[in-house]
C-alpha positions in Angstrom: -17.7 -39.8 -79.1 -20.1 -42.7 -79.0 -21.9 -41.6 -75.9 -22.7 -38.1 -77.1 -23.8 -36.1 -80.1 -23.7 -32.5 -81.1 -26.8 -30.5 -82.1 -27.0 -27.5 -84.4 -26.0 -25.1 -81.7 -22.9 -27.1 -80.9 -24.3 -28.0 -77.4 -23.2 -31.6 -76.5 -26.0 -34.0 -75.9 -25.3 -37.1 -73.9 -26.8 -40.6 -73.9 -29.2 -41.1 -71.1 -28.2 -43.3 -68.2 -31.3 -45.4 -68.7 -30.8 -45.8 -72.4 -28.3 -48.7 -72.1 -29.3 -52.3 -72.6 -28.8 -54.0 -69.2 -25.9 -56.4 -68.7 -26.9 -60.0 -68.6 -26.2 -60.3 -64.8 -29.3 -58.1 -64.1 -31.2 -61.4 -63.7 -29.6 -61.7 -60.2 -31.7 -58.8 -59.1 -31.1 -56.3 -56.3 -28.7 -56.8 -53.4 -29.9 -55.6 -50.0 -26.3 -54.4 -49.5 -23.6 -54.6 -52.1 -21.5 -57.6 -50.9 -18.3 -57.1 -48.9 -17.5 -60.8 -48.5 -17.6 -64.1 -50.4 -20.3 -65.3 -48.1 -22.6 -62.4 -49.1 -21.8 -63.1 -52.8 -22.8 -66.7 -52.4 -26.1 -65.7 -50.8 -26.8 -63.6 -53.8 -25.9 -66.5 -56.1 -22.8 -64.8 -57.5 -19.7 -66.7 -58.5 -17.8 -63.5 -59.1 -18.1 -59.7 -59.2 -18.1 -57.8 -62.5 -16.8 -54.6 -60.8 -15.2 -54.2 -57.4 -15.1 -50.7 -55.8 -12.3 -50.0 -53.4 -13.0 -47.0 -51.1 -11.3 -45.3 -48.1 -14.6 -44.7 -46.4 -16.7 -47.2 -44.5 -19.5 -48.5 -46.7 -22.8 -46.7 -46.0 -25.5 -47.5 -48.5 -26.8 -43.9 -48.8 -26.8 -41.5 -51.7 -24.5 -39.1 -49.9 -21.6 -41.6 -50.1 -19.8 -42.1 -53.4 -19.3 -45.8 -53.3 -23.0 -46.3 -52.8 -24.0 -44.0 -55.6 -21.6 -45.5 -58.1 -22.3 -49.1 -56.9 -26.0 -48.8 -57.1 -25.9 -47.0 -60.5 -23.8 -49.8 -61.9 -26.1 -52.4 -60.3 -29.1 -50.8 -62.1 -27.2 -51.4 -65.3 -27.1 -55.1 -64.5 -23.6 -55.4 -63.2 -22.6 -57.3 -60.1 -20.7 -54.8 -57.9 -18.7 -55.6 -54.7 -17.3 -53.2 -52.1 -13.9 -53.4 -50.4 -14.1 -50.6 -47.8 -11.1 -49.3 -45.8 -8.9 -52.4 -46.5 -5.7 -53.0 -44.6 -3.2 -51.7 -47.2 -0.2 -53.4 -45.7 -0.5 -56.3 -48.1 -2.5 -57.3 -51.2 -4.5 -60.0 -49.5 -7.4 -57.8 -48.3 -7.8 -56.8 -52.0 -8.5 -60.4 -53.0 -11.4 -61.1 -50.6 -14.0 -60.8 -53.3 -12.0 -62.6 -56.0 -11.0 -61.3 -59.3 -13.4 -58.8 -60.9 -14.5 -59.6 -64.4 -14.3 -56.0 -65.7 -12.4 -53.6 -63.6 -11.5 -52.2 -60.2 -12.9 -48.8 -59.3 -10.8 -47.0 -56.8 -11.6 -43.9 -54.7 -10.0 -42.4 -51.6 -13.4 -41.6 -50.3 -15.7 -38.6 -49.9 -12.7 -36.5 -49.0 -9.1 -36.2 -50.3 -7.1 -38.5 -48.1 -4.6 -35.9 -47.2 -7.2 -33.3 -46.2 -9.0 -36.0 -44.2 -5.8 -36.9 -42.4 -4.1 -33.5 -41.8 -5.2 -30.1 -40.5 -4.4 -26.8 -42.3 -1.4 -26.6 -40.0 -0.2 -30.1 -41.3 -1.0 -31.7 -37.9 -2.4 -35.2 -37.9 -6.1 -35.4 -37.1 -7.1 -37.7 -34.3 -10.3 -38.9 -35.9 -12.0 -39.7 -39.2 -15.7 -39.0 -39.6 -16.1 -41.6 -42.3 -14.9 -44.5 -40.0 -16.8 -46.5 -37.4 -16.3 -44.9 -34.0 -14.6 -42.0 -35.7 -11.3 -43.9 -35.5 -8.4 -42.3 -37.2 -5.7 -43.9 -39.3 -7.9 -46.4 -41.2 -6.8 -45.2 -44.6 -3.3 -44.4 -46.0 -2.0 -41.1 -47.1 -2.6 -40.6 -50.8 -5.0 -43.5 -50.7 -5.6 -43.6 -54.4 -2.0 -44.4 -55.1 -1.7 -47.0 -52.4 -5.0 -48.8 -53.3 -4.1 -48.9 -57.0 -0.7 -50.5 -56.2 -2.3 -53.2 -54.0 -4.9 -54.0 -56.6 -2.2 -54.4 -59.2 -0.3 -56.7 -56.9 -3.5 -58.7 -56.4 -4.6 -59.0 -60.0 -2.1 -57.5 -62.4 -4.2 -58.0 -65.5 -7.4 -56.3 -64.2 -8.0 -52.7 -65.6 -8.1 -50.0 -62.9 -10.2 -46.9 -63.0 -9.6 -44.3 -60.4 -12.1 -41.6 -59.4 -13.6 -39.6 -56.5 -12.6 -36.2 -55.4 -8.9 -37.1 -54.7 -8.5 -38.1 -58.4 -10.6 -35.2 -59.6 -8.4 -32.6 -57.9 -5.2 -34.2 -59.0 -5.9 -34.9 -62.6 -3.1 -32.6 -63.8 0.2 -31.6 -62.3 -0.8 -30.0 -59.1 0.7 -28.1 -56.1 0.8 -30.4 -53.1 0.6 -28.4 -49.9 1.9 -31.2 -47.7 5.1 -31.7 -49.6 5.3 -28.0 -50.7 6.0 -29.0 -54.3 4.3 -29.7 -57.6 3.4 -33.3 -58.0 2.6 -35.2 -61.2 -0.9 -36.1 -62.2 -2.2 -38.8 -60.0 -2.9 -40.9 -63.1 0.9 -41.0 -63.8 1.8 -41.8 -60.2 -0.9 -44.4 -59.8 -0.3 -46.1 -63.1 -4.0 -46.6 -63.5 -5.6 -47.2 -66.8 -8.3 -44.4 -66.6 -9.1 -41.5 -64.4 -12.8 -40.4 -64.0 -13.3 -36.9 -62.7 -16.4 -35.0 -61.6 -19.7 -36.7 -61.1 -18.9 -40.1 -62.5 -22.2 -41.8 -63.2 -22.3 -41.0 -66.9 -18.6 -41.9 -67.6 -18.5 -45.1 -65.4 -21.6 -46.5 -67.0 -20.2 -46.0 -70.5 -16.8 -47.5 -69.5 -18.5 -50.5 -67.9 -20.6 -51.3 -70.9 -17.6 -51.0 -73.3 -15.5 -53.3 -71.2 -18.4 -55.7 -71.0 -18.5 -55.7 -74.8 -14.9 -56.8 -74.7 -13.4 -53.5 -75.8 -9.8 -53.1 -74.5 -9.5 -50.3 -72.0 -6.7 -48.8 -74.1 -9.3 -48.0 -76.7 -11.5 -46.0 -74.3 -10.2 -42.5 -75.1 -13.3 -40.6 -76.1 -15.4 -40.6 -72.9 -16.1 -37.2 -71.4 -15.0 -36.7 -67.8 -12.0 -39.1 -68.2 -8.3 -38.8 -68.4 -5.8 -41.3 -69.9 -2.2 -41.6 -70.9 -0.8 -41.4 -74.4 2.7 -41.7 -75.7 4.0 -38.5 -77.3 3.3 -38.5 -81.0 1.0 -41.5 -80.6 -0.7 -42.1 -84.0 -4.1 -42.5 -82.3 -4.0 -38.7 -81.7 -4.0 -38.0 -85.4 -6.8 -35.7 -86.5 -6.7 -33.5 -83.5 -6.1 -29.7 -83.8 -3.6 -28.7 -81.1 -3.5 -25.2 -79.6 -0.2 -24.7 -77.9 -0.6 -22.8 -74.6 2.6 -24.1 -73.0 4.2 -20.6 -72.8 2.8 -17.9 -70.6 3.6 -15.2 -73.2 1.6 -16.9 -76.0 -1.7 -17.9 -74.5 -3.7 -16.8 -77.6 -7.4 -17.3 -77.6 -7.3 -19.6 -74.7 -6.6 -16.8 -72.3 -9.5 -14.6 -73.2 -12.9 -14.9 -71.6 -15.6 -15.4 -74.2 -18.5 -13.0 -73.6 -21.3 -14.8 -71.7 -23.9 -12.9 -73.7 -23.0 -14.3 -77.1 -23.2 -17.7 -78.7 -20.0 -19.5 -79.8 -20.6 -18.6 -83.4 -21.1 -14.9 -82.7 -17.9 -14.9 -80.6 -15.9 -16.5 -83.3 -17.2 -13.9 -85.8 -16.4 -11.0 -83.5 -13.0 -12.3 -82.6 -11.7 -13.6 -85.9 -8.1 -14.3 -84.8 -5.7 -17.0 -85.6 -4.7 -19.8 -83.2 -1.3 -20.1 -81.7 -0.3 -23.2 -83.6 -2.0 -25.8 -85.7 -4.0 -25.5 -88.9 -6.7 -22.9 -89.6 -8.9 -23.4 -92.6 -9.7 -20.2 -94.5 -12.2 -20.2 -97.4 -11.3 -18.7 -100.7 -12.9 -15.5 -101.6 -14.8 -17.3 -104.4 -16.3 -19.8 -101.9 -14.4 -22.8 -103.2 -12.8 -25.4 -100.9 -10.8 -23.8 -98.1 -7.0 -23.9 -98.1 -4.9 -24.9 -95.0 -2.4 -22.5 -93.5 -0.3 -22.6 -90.4 -0.6 -19.9 -87.7 2.2 -19.2 -85.2 0.9 -15.9 -83.7 -2.2 -14.4 -82.4 -2.5 -11.9 -85.2 -5.7 -11.6 -87.1 -5.8 -13.0 -90.6 -6.4 -9.5 -92.2 -4.7 -10.2 -95.5 -6.8 -13.3 -96.2 -10.2 -13.1 -97.8 -13.2 -14.3 -95.7 -13.6 -15.2 -92.1 -11.5 -17.7 -90.2 -13.2 -21.0 -89.7 -12.3 -22.1 -86.2 -11.6 -25.8 -85.8 -14.4 -27.9 -84.2 -14.1 -27.8 -80.4 -14.7 -31.6 -80.2 -11.5 -32.1 -82.1 -9.4 -29.4 -80.5 -6.9 -30.0 -77.7 -5.0 -27.4 -75.7 -1.5 -28.2 -74.7 -0.7 -27.0 -71.2 2.8 -26.4 -70.0 4.5 -29.7 -69.2 4.9 -31.1 -65.7 8.7 -30.5 -66.0 7.9 -26.8 -66.7 5.3 -26.1 -64.1 7.2 -27.9 -61.3 10.0 -25.3 -61.5 8.1 -22.3 -62.8 5.3 -20.9 -60.6 4.2 -18.4 -63.2 3.6 -21.2 -65.7 1.8 -23.1 -63.0 -0.6 -20.2 -62.5 -1.1 -20.0 -66.3 -1.9 -23.7 -66.6 -4.3 -23.4 -63.7 -6.1 -20.5 -65.4 -6.4 -22.3 -68.7 -7.8 -25.4 -67.0 -10.5 -23.3 -65.2 -11.4 -21.7 -68.5 -12.1 -25.1 -70.0 -14.7 -26.3 -67.4 -18.0 -25.5 -69.1 -19.3 -28.7 -70.6 -20.9 -26.7 -73.4 -17.7 -25.3 -74.8 -14.7 -26.9 -73.0 -11.9 -28.4 -75.1 -9.7 -31.3 -74.3 -6.4 -30.6 -72.5 -3.1 -32.4 -72.7 0.0 -32.1 -70.5 3.3 -33.8 -71.0 4.8 -35.9 -68.3 8.2 -37.1 -69.5 7.7 -39.0 -72.7 4.0 -39.4 -72.2 1.0 -37.1 -72.3 -1.9 -36.9 -69.9 -5.1 -36.4 -72.0 -8.0 -34.8 -70.2 -11.3 -35.0 -72.1 -13.9 -32.3 -71.6 -16.1 -32.4 -68.5 -19.1 -34.7 -68.3 -22.5 -33.5 -69.4 -24.5 -32.7 -66.3 -27.3 -35.1 -65.4 -30.8 -34.1 -66.4 -33.5 -34.0 -63.8 -34.9 -37.4 -64.8 -31.3 -38.8 -64.6 -30.8 -37.2 -61.1 -34.1 -38.8 -60.1 -32.9 -42.2 -61.4 -29.7 -42.0 -59.4 -31.4 -40.9 -56.1 -34.4 -43.2 -56.5 -32.2 -46.4 -56.6 -32.7 -49.0 -53.8 -30.4 -47.6 -51.1 -30.6 -49.3 -47.7 -29.9 -45.8 -46.2 -27.8 -47.4 -43.5 -24.2 -48.6 -42.9 -23.4 -52.1 -43.9 -24.3 -54.7 -41.2 -20.6 -55.6 -40.8 -20.3 -52.4 -38.7 -23.1 -53.2 -36.3 -22.4 -53.9 -32.7 -23.5 -57.0 -30.8 -27.1 -55.7 -30.7 -27.2 -55.0 -34.4 -27.1 -51.3 -33.8 -24.9 -48.5 -35.3 -25.5 -46.2 -32.4 -22.7 -47.0 -30.0 -19.0 -47.4 -30.5 -19.5 -48.4 -34.1 -21.4 -45.2 -35.1 -20.1 -43.5 -38.2 -20.1 -39.8 -37.6 -20.5 -38.8 -41.2 -23.5 -41.0 -41.6 -25.0 -39.6 -38.4 -24.6 -36.1 -39.9 -26.6 -36.9 -43.1 -28.8 -39.7 -41.7 -31.9 -37.5 -41.8 -31.0 -35.1 -44.5 -31.9 -35.0 -48.2 -29.7 -33.9 -51.1 -31.8 -31.9 -53.6 -29.1 -30.8 -56.1 -25.5 -30.8 -57.2 -23.0 -28.2 -58.4 -22.3 -24.6 -57.5 -21.9 -21.6 -59.8 -20.4 -19.4 -57.0 -16.8 -20.1 -58.1 -15.2 -19.4 -54.7 -11.5 -19.8 -55.4 -10.7 -21.7 -52.2 -13.5 -24.3 -52.7 -13.4 -27.7 -54.4 -17.0 -28.0 -55.3 -16.9 -26.4 -58.7 -13.7 -28.3 -59.7 -15.5 -31.6 -58.9 -19.3 -31.1 -59.4 -19.2 -28.3 -61.9 -20.9 -24.9 -62.1 -24.1 -26.1 -63.7 -26.8 -26.9 -61.1 -28.2 -30.4 -61.4 -31.6 -30.6 -59.6 -33.9 -33.4 -58.7 -37.6 -33.2 -59.3 -39.8 -32.2 -56.4 -41.5 -35.6 -56.5 -38.2 -37.4 -56.2 -37.3 -35.4 -53.1 -40.7 -35.9 -51.5 -40.4 -39.7 -52.1 -37.1 -39.8 -50.3 -38.5 -37.9 -47.3 -41.4 -40.4 -47.1 -39.1 -43.3 -47.4 -36.8 -41.9 -44.7 -39.9 -41.3 -42.5 -41.2 -44.9 -43.0 -38.0 -46.9 -43.1 -35.1 -45.3 -41.4 -34.7 -46.3 -37.7 -34.6 -43.5 -35.2 -36.5 -40.9 -37.3 -38.2 -38.4 -35.0 -39.8 -36.2 -37.5 -36.9 -33.8 -37.8 -35.1 -33.4 -41.1 -31.6 -32.0 -40.5 -31.1 -30.6 -44.0 -32.8 -30.1 -47.3 -30.0 -28.9 -49.5 -26.7 -29.7 -51.1 -23.4 -27.9 -51.8 -25.5 -24.8 -51.1 -28.9 -24.4 -49.6 -30.5 -22.2 -52.2 -29.4 -22.9 -55.8 -32.1 -25.4 -56.5 -33.3 -25.1 -60.1 -31.4 -21.8 -60.5 -29.4 -21.4 -63.7 -28.9 -19.5 -66.9 -32.0 -18.2 -68.6 -30.7 -19.2 -72.0 -29.2 -22.6 -72.9 -27.3 -21.0 -75.8 -25.7 -18.4 -73.5 -24.9 -21.0 -70.9 -23.2 -23.2 -73.5 -21.0 -20.3 -74.6 -20.2 -18.8 -71.2 -16.7 -18.9 -69.8 -17.2 -16.8 -66.7 -15.8 -18.4 -63.6 -18.7 -17.3 -61.5 -22.4 -16.4 -62.1 -22.5 -14.2 -59.0 -19.2 -12.4 -58.9 -18.5 -9.5 -59.1 -22.3 -9.2 -59.3 -25.1 -11.4 -60.2 -25.2 -12.1 -63.9 -28.1 -10.5 -65.7 -28.7 -13.8 -67.4 -29.0 -15.8 -64.2 -32.5 -16.9 -63.2 -32.6 -16.2 -59.4 -36.1 -17.3 -58.7 -36.5 -19.3 -55.5 -40.1 -20.2 -56.2 -39.4 -23.9 -56.9 -37.5 -24.2 -53.6 -40.3 -22.4 -51.6 -42.8 -24.7 -53.1 -40.8 -27.8 -52.1 -40.3 -26.5 -48.6 -44.1 -26.0 -48.2 -44.9 -29.4 -49.6 -42.3 -31.2 -47.5 -43.5 -29.5 -44.3 -47.0 -30.6 -45.0 -46.1 -34.3 -45.1 -47.5 -36.4 -42.3 -44.9 -37.3 -39.7 -42.6 -34.4 -40.5 -42.4 -32.0 -37.6 -39.6 -29.7 -38.7 -37.2 -29.2 -41.6 -33.9 -27.5 -40.8 -31.6 -26.1 -43.5 -28.1 -27.2 -42.6 -26.3 -26.4 -45.9 -24.6 -23.1 -46.2 -26.8 -20.3 -47.5 -25.7 -18.2 -50.5 -27.1 -14.9 -49.0 -26.3 -12.8 -52.1 -28.8 -14.9 -54.0 -31.3 -15.1 -51.1 -31.7 -11.3 -50.9 -33.1 -11.4 -54.5 -36.1 -13.2 -53.0 -37.6 -11.6 -49.9 -40.3 -14.3 -49.9 -37.6 -17.0 -49.7 -35.9 -15.2 -46.8 -39.2 -15.0 -44.9 -40.1 -18.6 -45.6 -36.6 -19.8 -44.5 -36.5 -17.6 -41.3 -40.1 -18.4 -40.3 -40.0 -22.2 -40.7 -36.5 -23.6 -41.2 -34.1 -21.9 -38.8 -33.6 -23.6 -35.5 -32.2 -20.7 -33.5 -29.3 -19.8 -35.8 -28.3 -19.9 -39.5 -24.8 -20.3 -40.8 -23.6 -18.1 -43.7 -20.1 -17.5 -45.0 -19.1 -13.9 -45.8 -15.5 -15.1 -45.3 -14.1 -11.6 -44.8 -15.0 -7.9 -44.6 -12.2 -6.4 -46.7 -12.2 -6.0 -50.5 -8.6 -7.3 -50.9 -9.1 -10.9 -49.8 -12.7 -10.9 -51.0 -11.6 -10.1 -54.6 -9.2 -13.1 -54.5 -12.0 -15.4 -53.1 -14.6 -14.1 -55.6 -17.0 -13.4 -52.8 -19.4 -10.4 -52.4 -18.7 -7.4 -50.2 -19.8 -7.3 -46.6 -22.5 -4.8 -47.6 -24.5 -7.8 -49.1 -24.2 -9.5 -45.7 -25.5 -6.4 -44.0 -28.5 -6.3 -46.4 -29.3 -9.9 -45.7 -28.9 -9.5 -41.9 -31.5 -6.7 -42.0 -33.9 -9.0 -43.9 -33.2 -11.9 -41.5 -33.7 -9.8 -38.4 -36.9 -8.3 -39.7 -38.3 -11.7 -40.6 -37.3 -13.2 -37.3 -39.0 -10.4 -35.4 -42.2 -10.8 -37.5 -42.2 -14.5 -36.7 -41.7 -13.7 -33.0 -38.4 -15.7 -32.8 -35.0 -14.9 -31.4 -32.7 -16.1 -34.1 -29.1 -15.4 -35.0 -26.7 -15.4 -37.9 -23.4 -17.3 -37.6 -20.9 -15.9 -40.1 -17.9 -18.0 -41.1 -14.5 -16.4 -41.9 -11.2 -17.6 -43.3 -7.8 -16.6 -42.0 -4.6 -16.4 -44.0 -6.3 -16.5 -47.5 -4.1 -15.3 -50.4 -4.5 -11.6 -50.8 -5.0 -11.0 -47.1 -2.8 -8.4 -45.4 -2.2 -8.1 -41.7 -4.3 -4.9 -41.8 -7.2 -6.7 -43.4 -7.2 -9.2 -40.6 -7.0 -6.4 -38.0 -10.0 -4.7 -39.7 -11.9 -8.0 -39.6 -11.2 -8.4 -35.9 -12.5 -4.9 -35.2 -15.7 -5.7 -37.2 -16.2 -8.9 -35.2 -15.8 -7.1 -31.9 -18.1 -4.2 -32.9 -20.7 -6.8 -33.9 -20.3 -8.9 -30.8 -19.0 -12.1 -32.5 -16.6 -14.5 -30.9 -15.6 -17.3 -33.1 -14.3 -20.4 -31.3 -13.1 -22.7 -34.1 -11.5 -20.8 -36.9 -10.9 -22.0 -40.5 -7.4 -21.2 -41.7 -6.9 -21.3 -45.5 -6.2 -24.8 -46.7 -4.6 -25.1 -50.1 -6.5 -28.0 -51.7 -5.1 -29.3 -55.0 -6.1 -27.5 -58.2 -8.1 -24.7 -56.6 -7.5 -21.2 -58.0 -6.6 -19.9 -54.5 -4.0 -22.7 -54.2 -2.4 -21.5 -57.5 -2.2 -18.0 -55.9 -0.6 -19.5 -52.8 2.0 -21.4 -54.8 2.8 -18.8 -57.5 2.0 -15.4 -55.9 0.1 -14.7 -59.2 -3.6 -14.1 -59.7 -5.0 -16.7 -62.2 -8.3 -14.9 -62.2 -6.7 -12.4 -64.6 -4.3 -12.9 -67.5 -1.0 -14.3 -66.2 2.2 -12.8 -67.4 5.7 -12.4 -65.9 4.7 -8.9 -64.8 1.1 -9.5 -63.9 -0.5 -8.9 -60.5 1.4 -10.2 -57.5 -0.7 -11.5 -54.7 0.2 -11.1 -51.0 0.6 -14.7 -49.7 0.4 -15.6 -46.0 3.2 -18.0 -45.6 5.0 -19.3 -42.5 3.6 -20.5 -39.2 4.1 -17.2 -37.4 2.1 -15.1 -39.8 -0.6 -17.8 -40.2 -1.0 -17.9 -36.4 -1.2 -14.1 -36.3 -4.1 -14.1 -38.8 -5.8 -16.8 -36.9 -5.2 -14.8 -33.7 -7.0 -11.8 -35.1 -10.1 -13.9 -35.7 -9.9 -15.1 -32.0 -9.1 -11.7 -30.6 -11.0 -12.6 -27.4 -8.7 -15.4 -26.5 -6.2 -14.2 -23.9 -3.6 -16.7 -25.2 -3.4 -14.5 -28.4 -3.1 -11.2 -26.7 0.7 -11.0 -26.5 1.1 -11.7 -30.2 -1.7 -9.3 -31.1 -0.2 -6.5 -28.9 3.2 -6.9 -30.6 1.6 -6.9 -34.1 -0.6 -3.9 -33.4 2.3 -1.9 -32.2 4.3 -2.8 -35.3 1.4 -1.8 -37.5 1.1 1.6 -35.7 -2.3 0.7 -34.2 -1.5 0.9 -30.5 -4.8 2.8 -30.2 -6.6 -0.6 -30.3 -4.8 -1.7 -27.1 -6.7 -0.7 -24.0 -9.3 -1.5 -21.5 -12.3 0.3 -23.0 -15.1 -1.1 -25.0 -13.7 0.4 -28.2 -10.4 -1.3 -27.8 -9.6 -4.6 -29.5 -7.5 -6.2 -26.7 -6.7 -5.1 -23.1 -3.5 -4.0 -21.6 -3.5 -6.5 -18.8 -2.5 -10.2 -19.3 -4.1 -13.0 -17.3 -2.5 -16.3 -16.6 -3.1 -18.6 -19.6 -2.4 -22.2 -20.4 -2.5 -22.2 -24.2 -6.1 -23.3 -24.5 -9.4 -21.6 -25.1 -12.9 -21.9 -23.7 -16.0 -20.2 -25.1 -19.4 -19.4 -23.7 -20.7 -22.6 -25.3 -18.4 -24.8 -23.3 -19.6 -28.3 -24.4 -18.0 -27.7 -27.9 -14.9 -25.9 -26.7 -11.4 -26.9 -26.2 -11.3 -27.2 -22.4 -9.1 -25.2 -20.1 -7.3 -27.0 -17.3 -8.7 -26.6 -13.8 -5.4 -25.2 -12.6 -5.6 -22.3 -15.0 -9.2 -21.4 -14.2 -10.2 -18.9 -11.5 -11.7 -20.6 -8.4 -15.3 -19.6 -9.3 -14.9 -21.2 -12.7 -13.7 -24.4 -11.1 -16.7 -24.5 -8.8 -19.3 -23.9 -11.5 -17.8 -25.7 -14.4 -15.7 -28.8 -13.6 -12.8 -29.7 -15.7 -13.5 -31.5 -19.0 -11.5 -33.9 -21.0 -10.7 -33.4 -24.7 -13.4 -34.6 -27.1 -13.4 -38.4 -27.7 -12.2 -39.6 -31.1 -15.1 -39.2 -33.6 -16.7 -36.3 -31.8 -17.0 -33.5 -34.2 -16.4 -30.0 -32.8 -18.7 -27.4 -34.4 -18.2 -23.7 -35.3 -19.9 -21.5 -32.8 -19.9 -17.9 -31.6 -21.0 -17.8 -28.0 -24.6 -17.3 -29.0 -27.5 -18.9 -27.2 -27.9 -22.6 -28.0 -29.8 -23.7 -31.0 -33.4 -24.7 -30.7 -34.1 -27.4 -33.3 -37.6 -28.0 -32.1 -37.1 -31.7 -31.6 -37.1 -32.1 -27.8 -40.2 -30.7 -25.9 -39.9 -30.3 -22.2 -42.6 -31.0 -19.6 -42.9 -27.3 -18.7 -45.2 -25.4 -20.9 -44.1 -27.2 -24.1 -40.9 -25.3 -24.3 -38.1 -26.8 -26.3 -34.9 -28.0 -24.8 -31.8 -26.5 -26.5 -29.8 -28.8 -28.7 -26.2 -28.5 -29.7 -25.0 -27.2 -33.1 -25.3 -29.5 -36.0 -22.0 -30.1 -37.8 -21.6 -29.2 -41.4 -23.0 -31.8 -43.8 -20.2 -33.8 -45.4 -20.0 -33.2 -49.1 -17.8 -34.4 -52.0 -15.0 -32.0 -51.0 -16.1 -31.8 -47.4 -16.5 -28.0 -48.1 -19.3 -26.0 -46.7 -21.7 -24.5 -49.2 -21.1 -20.8 -49.9 
């Protein structure tokens, strides 16, 4: 591949983002905002755009928004980039507003999958959209990538189209679609785009842009990592590739075995000298002469042949997955394909994948090489305006009123310090999109961004809402050995326990916290990203630093469950690790003289969860005094391992066969409601359902009016809603259904306005974020909970 080389250890090395010769249009200089209209283009002196990015989000020029990151990265390469944000998709005209792009259209549904953005886990339409001015819903179509691609083709049929973003990433192969309850084709096939870019796209999109600028046809761009493209079956351009057939569940061969994370690729090949399923294996003669070529059709070792088997080079090896026509009707093959895909996600050893769709193949190149720290600094140090485009401003030029973009408000005073997550939670989309290798910025780059935010961003009060990323505490944490990391195929570095080769030092993060706190004008730094507490307990000094200085009353963490059954399917640690962290948290809070609380998050209806598991979780919640208001029900996002479990009832974390482990799947609205009801055991609306379930389960002993009972025997009048102790964030109960004293002390409320984000809470005291002193004694006025920071998959860090 032209943009990468391979060193002696077979570790891919990528061309640096800053190593390209800038495109000639760099002479136009930097744009205050990437243009969204012809008038803005004319002010910049442009007659055309080289690249036009179409996005389902409102354009916010901030490094937490995909269109800004890709647009500014391409601008730094010298290209003229325009933005078409949330276009009216009813016709092709809005896609022509910037004219015809010289190189290509880049299309993304936005920071979230458009279906997850639009529908709840119960498939109900959401009333708002956090990525739209005013939180207005309905500003993007369902399956936005497909719709936008079609309209761009109608507007300019001869312009190449590159699709990307999380929607394309999670749909790059045949995938189970929760909303239609069926397996859909790769989005590349349905969209009829020319290329698909998955994962963090900077490296791939820069290479593609420069090749197209050099007048290379887009059909010839088939060797860029982190991309997928279409080929006709038996296309001669595929000659020279060694194909491993893994299209049958009973013949997975070497693909199905985890390579030991404690050996290099060469050592593993020597220890596991076995033939491949199909293709050509070269075996040297005993006398050391040129190797002969033989065909292998089984997994048997080549015992009769002299010498060791020489495995084909990974960079020329492709694994054939079961075809779309197979996986759409065979759930077991679907689970097998999902397992193989997740085994090929390490950039150091991943092989290309191919999946047939009709008479064509979808080719998926290996994942992109993670950005180095200097490259991360380059991307985040670009000239972002750190504000929404002026087109969204109200009559006063402000973005604070009806035009406020909730997602921007959430990250407005936050700083992203890293990417990626090696947790491997099966329900989460972070690792499928950003990868398991942590990509960290330098401390200097983070400090520069804080200073710029302090000096330039309107409304900054000295409070930084978050200093984190997909997780709060994986900054500069990774494998101790590059060789081991390049060979590892483990799906998680922290499950079932922390890998002995993982560096768990939090010292760089502690040092950054202290330096950031010392900056002039910075009053307080909160940590809003989800904390990985099984890592935090490895560093008591970090826990003390965090609790003493960076918790504003409460800290969110995500044990997800208490029972081993569902936890083993989530790849999450046992509840004992939570108990250990809680002791450290409470001790540090007491030492600091603060009353602070942990807020645990839990998932209902996850694959592998029995009714008894949810009952035991409810008992644990009550015994620990937790009352969860908003509850997360398992949401089967495309391509996640847990989604493969949901669809197939098989466990892709282990070898998949026709007779392999069957997973208990929570299907049907009634059972999903029951699991959710256990999490909200305190809601009187759920008591009739819970009484019936407990009696059926033989646990009537949990029904009664004592403190040790889960639910009472009496049933008050209910109206189907719920109101928690923290009423301002709760679903209101009608006045007619409230007792008189409640009506007198708490007037009826209306439902949240569109765009208002309701936050998880537990009835604990309000959070003190230290930002609003009162006149009496300098005490702080409580502030409401901060919503989770939006990320690439809109998943909380775990």
